[in-house]
C-alpha positions as CSV (number, residue, x, y, z in Angstrom):
1,X,11.0,7.1,6.9
2,X,8.1,7.2,9.2
3,X,6.4,3.8,9.3
4,X,4.9,3.0,6.0
5,X,2.3,0.2,5.3
6,X,2.1,0.3,1.5
7,X,5.0,1.1,-0.8
8,X,4.7,1.5,-4.6
9,X,8.0,1.0,-6.5
10,X,8.1,2.3,-10.1
11,X,10.2,-0.2,-12.0
12,X,11.6,0.1,-15.6
13,X,14.4,-2.4,-15.4
14,X,17.2,0.3,-15.1
15,X,20.0,0.1,-12.6
16,X,18.4,3.0,-10.7
17,X,15.1,1.1,-10.5
18,X,16.8,-2.1,-9.3
19,X,18.5,-0.1,-6.6
20,X,15.2,1.6,-5.6
21,X,13.6,-1.8,-5.3
22,X,16.4,-3.0,-3.1
23,X,16.0,0.0,-0.8
24,X,12.2,-0.6,-0.7
25,X,12.8,-4.2,0.3
26,X,15.0,-3.2,3.3
27,X,12.5,-0.6,4.4
28,X,9.6,-3.1,4.0
29,X,11.4,-5.6,6.2
30,X,11.8,-3.0,8.9
31,X,8.2,-1.9,8.8
32,X,6.5,-5.2,7.9
33,X,4.9,-3.3,5.0
34,X,4.0,-4.7,1.6
35,X,5.4,-3.6,-1.8
36,X,3.6,-3.2,-5.1
37,X,6.0,-3.1,-8.1
38,X,4.6,-1.2,-11.1
39,X,5.7,-1.4,-14.7
40,X,4.2,0.9,-17.3
41,X,4.1,0.1,-21.0
42,X,3.0,2.4,-23.8
43,X,-0.7,2.3,-24.7
44,X,-1.9,0.6,-27.8
45,X,-2.6,3.2,-30.5
46,X,-3.5,1.0,-33.4
47,X,-0.3,1.4,-35.5
48,X,1.0,-2.1,-34.9
49,X,-1.7,-3.6,-37.1
50,X,-0.4,-1.5,-40.0
51,X,3.0,-3.1,-39.8
52,X,1.8,-6.7,-39.6
53,X,2.1,-7.4,-35.9
54,X,-0.4,-10.2,-35.2
55,X,-0.2,-10.6,-31.5
56,X,-0.6,-7.0,-30.4
57,X,-1.2,-7.8,-26.7
58,X,1.9,-9.9,-26.4
59,X,4.0,-7.3,-28.3
60,X,2.9,-4.5,-26.0
61,X,2.7,-6.3,-22.7
62,X,5.6,-8.7,-23.2
63,X,8.4,-6.4,-22.2
64,X,6.4,-5.3,-19.1
65,X,5.9,-8.8,-18.0
66,X,9.6,-9.4,-18.4
67,X,10.3,-6.4,-16.2
68,X,8.0,-7.7,-13.5
69,X,9.5,-11.2,-13.6
70,X,12.9,-9.5,-13.1
71,X,11.5,-7.5,-10.2
72,X,10.2,-10.7,-8.6
73,X,13.7,-12.2,-8.8
74,X,15.2,-9.1,-7.0
75,X,12.5,-9.2,-4.3
76,X,13.1,-13.0,-3.8
77,X,16.8,-12.3,-3.4
78,X,16.1,-9.5,-0.9
79,X,13.8,-11.9,1.0
80,X,10.5,-10.0,0.6
81,X,7.2,-10.7,-1.0
82,X,5.9,-8.2,-3.6
83,X,2.8,-7.8,-5.6
84,X,3.1,-6.7,-9.3
85,X,1.1,-4.5,-11.6
86,X,1.4,-3.9,-15.3
87,X,-0.3,-0.8,-16.6
88,X,-0.5,0.9,-20.0
89,X,-0.3,4.7,-20.5
90,X,1.8,7.7,-19.6
91,X,4.1,6.6,-16.8
92,X,3.7,9.5,-14.5
93,X,0.0,9.4,-14.8
94,X,-0.3,5.7,-14.1
95,X,2.2,5.8,-11.2
96,X,0.2,8.7,-9.6
97,X,-3.2,7.1,-10.2
98,X,-2.3,3.6,-9.0
99,X,-0.6,5.0,-5.9
100,X,-4.0,6.7,-5.2
101,X,-6.1,3.6,-6.1
102,X,-4.0,1.4,-3.8
103,X,-3.8,4.1,-1.1
104,X,0.0,3.8,-0.9
105,X,1.9,5.7,1.7
106,X,5.0,6.1,-0.3
107,X,6.2,6.0,-3.9
108,X,9.9,5.0,-4.4
109,X,11.7,5.9,-7.6
110,X,15.3,5.6,-8.7
111,X,17.3,8.6,-9.9
112,X,19.9,8.5,-12.6
113,X,22.3,11.3,-13.2
114,X,26.0,11.3,-13.7
115,X,26.5,14.4,-15.9
116,X,25.7,17.9,-14.6
117,X,22.8,18.1,-17.1
118,X,21.3,14.8,-16.0
119,X,21.5,15.9,-12.4
120,X,19.8,19.2,-13.2
121,X,16.9,17.5,-15.0
122,X,16.5,14.5,-12.6
123,X,14.2,12.8,-15.1
124,X,10.9,14.0,-16.4
125,X,8.9,11.0,-15.1
126,X,10.2,11.6,-11.5
127,X,9.6,15.3,-11.7
128,X,6.1,14.8,-13.1
129,X,5.2,12.2,-10.5
130,X,6.2,14.6,-7.7
131,X,4.2,17.4,-9.4
132,X,1.0,15.3,-9.7
133,X,0.8,12.9,-6.8
134,X,-0.3,13.8,-3.3
135,X,1.8,10.9,-1.9
136,X,5.2,11.1,-0.4
137,X,8.0,10.3,-2.9
138,X,11.4,8.9,-2.0
139,X,13.9,9.4,-4.8
140,X,16.9,7.1,-4.5
141,X,20.2,7.8,-6.3
142,X,21.6,5.0,-8.4
143,X,24.8,4.7,-6.4
144,X,23.3,4.9,-3.0
145,X,23.9,1.6,-1.2
146,X,21.9,1.1,2.0
147,X,22.5,-1.6,4.6
148,X,19.3,-0.8,6.4
149,X,20.8,1.2,9.3
150,X,19.9,4.7,10.1
151,X,22.4,7.5,10.8
152,X,20.8,10.9,10.7
153,X,18.1,12.6,8.7
154,X,18.4,16.2,7.4
155,X,15.4,18.4,7.2
156,X,15.7,21.2,4.7
157,X,13.3,24.0,5.3
158,X,12.6,27.5,4.1
159,X,9.9,28.3,6.6
160,X,7.1,28.4,4.0
161,X,3.6,27.5,4.9
162,X,3.9,24.0,3.6
163,X,7.0,23.2,5.8
164,X,4.8,21.9,8.6
165,X,4.3,18.6,6.9
166,X,8.0,18.1,6.6
167,X,8.4,19.0,10.3
168,X,5.8,16.3,11.2
169,X,7.6,13.8,9.0
170,X,11.0,14.5,10.5
171,X,9.7,14.3,14.0
172,X,7.9,11.0,13.3
173,X,11.2,9.6,12.0
174,X,12.8,10.5,15.3
175,X,10.1,8.8,17.2
176,X,9.7,5.7,15.1
177,X,13.3,5.0,14.2
178,X,15.4,6.7,16.9
179,X,17.2,8.5,14.2
180,X,19.2,11.7,14.8
181,X,17.5,14.8,13.2
182,X,19.3,17.9,11.9
183,X,17.6,20.9,10.3
184,X,19.1,23.4,7.8
185,X,17.9,26.7,6.5
186,X,19.9,28.4,3.8
187,X,20.1,32.1,3.2
188,X,20.7,32.5,-0.5
189,X,23.0,35.4,-1.1
190,X,22.5,37.7,-4.1
191,X,25.9,37.4,-5.7
192,X,24.8,39.4,-8.8
193,X,24.0,42.5,-6.9
194,X,26.6,45.3,-7.6
195,X,26.1,47.0,-4.3
196,X,28.4,45.3,-1.8
197,X,26.8,47.2,1.1
198,X,23.3,46.2,0.1
199,X,24.3,42.6,-0.5
200,X,25.9,42.3,3.0
201,X,22.9,43.9,4.6
202,X,20.5,41.7,2.7
203,X,22.6,38.6,3.6
204,X,22.4,39.5,7.3
205,X,18.7,39.9,7.1
206,X,18.3,36.5,5.3
207,X,20.6,34.9,7.9
208,X,18.5,36.2,10.7
209,X,15.4,34.9,9.0
210,X,17.0,31.5,8.5
211,X,18.0,31.3,12.2
212,X,14.4,32.0,13.2
213,X,13.2,29.2,10.9
214,X,15.4,26.5,12.4
215,X,14.8,27.8,15.9
216,X,11.1,27.5,15.4
217,X,11.5,23.8,14.4
218,X,13.8,23.2,17.4
219,X,11.1,24.5,19.8
220,X,8.5,22.3,18.1
221,X,10.8,19.3,18.5
222,X,11.5,20.1,22.2
223,X,7.8,19.9,22.9
224,X,8.1,16.2,22.0
225,X,11.4,15.8,23.9
226,X,13.3,15.5,20.7
227,X,16.7,17.1,20.4
228,X,17.8,18.3,17.0
229,X,20.9,20.0,15.6
230,X,20.3,23.2,13.6
231,X,22.4,24.7,10.9
232,X,22.2,28.0,9.1
233,X,24.2,28.4,5.9
234,X,24.8,31.2,3.4
235,X,25.1,30.3,-0.3
236,X,23.4,28.2,-3.0
237,X,20.7,26.2,-1.2
238,X,21.0,22.9,-2.9
239,X,24.8,22.9,-2.6
240,X,24.7,23.7,1.1
241,X,21.9,21.1,1.8
242,X,23.7,18.3,-0.1
243,X,27.1,19.1,1.4
244,X,25.8,19.0,4.9
245,X,23.9,15.8,4.3
246,X,27.2,14.2,3.1
247,X,29.0,15.6,6.1
248,X,26.5,14.2,8.5
249,X,26.3,10.9,6.8
250,X,22.5,11.4,6.4
251,X,20.4,8.5,5.4
252,X,17.9,10.8,3.8
253,X,17.0,14.5,3.2
254,X,13.4,15.5,4.0
255,X,11.9,18.4,2.0
256,X,8.3,19.6,1.5
257,X,6.4,20.5,-1.6
258,X,2.8,21.3,-2.4
259,X,0.2,20.6,-5.1
260,X,0.1,22.9,-8.1
261,X,-2.4,23.4,-11.0
262,X,-2.1,23.2,-14.7
263,X,1.2,23.4,-16.4
264,X,3.0,24.2,-13.2
265,X,2.4,20.7,-12.0
266,X,5.0,19.6,-14.5
267,X,7.6,21.8,-12.9
268,X,9.3,21.6,-9.5
269,X,10.9,24.3,-7.4
270,X,14.6,24.6,-8.4
271,X,15.9,24.0,-4.9
272,X,14.0,20.7,-4.5
273,X,14.9,19.6,-8.0
274,X,18.5,20.4,-7.7
275,X,18.7,18.8,-4.2
276,X,17.3,15.6,-5.6
277,X,19.6,15.8,-8.6
278,X,22.8,16.4,-6.7
279,X,22.2,14.5,-3.4
280,X,24.2,11.4,-2.7
281,X,21.5,10.1,-0.4
282,X,17.8,9.6,-1.0
283,X,15.5,12.7,-0.9
284,X,12.0,12.3,0.6
285,X,9.6,14.8,-0.9
286,X,6.7,15.3,1.5
287,X,3.4,16.7,0.2
């Protein structure tokens, strides 16, 4: 990623969270940044008194303290120093709020998902954090093993107004880490349309639009003397994006998103969500 000074790792003790912390440690060593590990436990609602639990604080916070002790062991093994924080409440709310309070540059979260359904859903906490925070979020797949070296980064863009922030992030990566940058725009074909002629014409129009999108980014990159590869694909966006990332051996996929209001903050664009769910490499969601 671009150089980050403060990283927040959401830690729940799962294999995905352990892997996310390991990736954060390698990134922190490269950037000389500090890491805060956050564990969130349920809030006390008063019911424990009714079932005879005497030490309520220990009962609620004990598991969280154990998680943080485990995280400290992982950090020590990775050779980095971390700060820890135990919070009570709704996980996505506490993660978002503490990232703001600490002025963190980046939130790192693990991603589970082996079955098709798990990959489609990606995890409600992760989706809600992305929907609520204004911070960049790096979602790390459980099976992604990173040795700290950078290959290439794939920028996925649709040319929307919020794409500029993703452009900036990708170009900063090229400057800070000397990483190769590729850009992809996918023209989604309407396979349900019964008119073959219309579908082919629409596909050509979409492809032309996709070429103009990546060409625009290539021109922007050239102004900073950065060379990028561009790709235009036709098909299902998340499938084309993740397939190209695998082909290029990308260290990460960069995508943009934007703040929403009300109930929509709990949802995520289907392309972003599915790319996160099906990617074999981390996905950096840039706000």
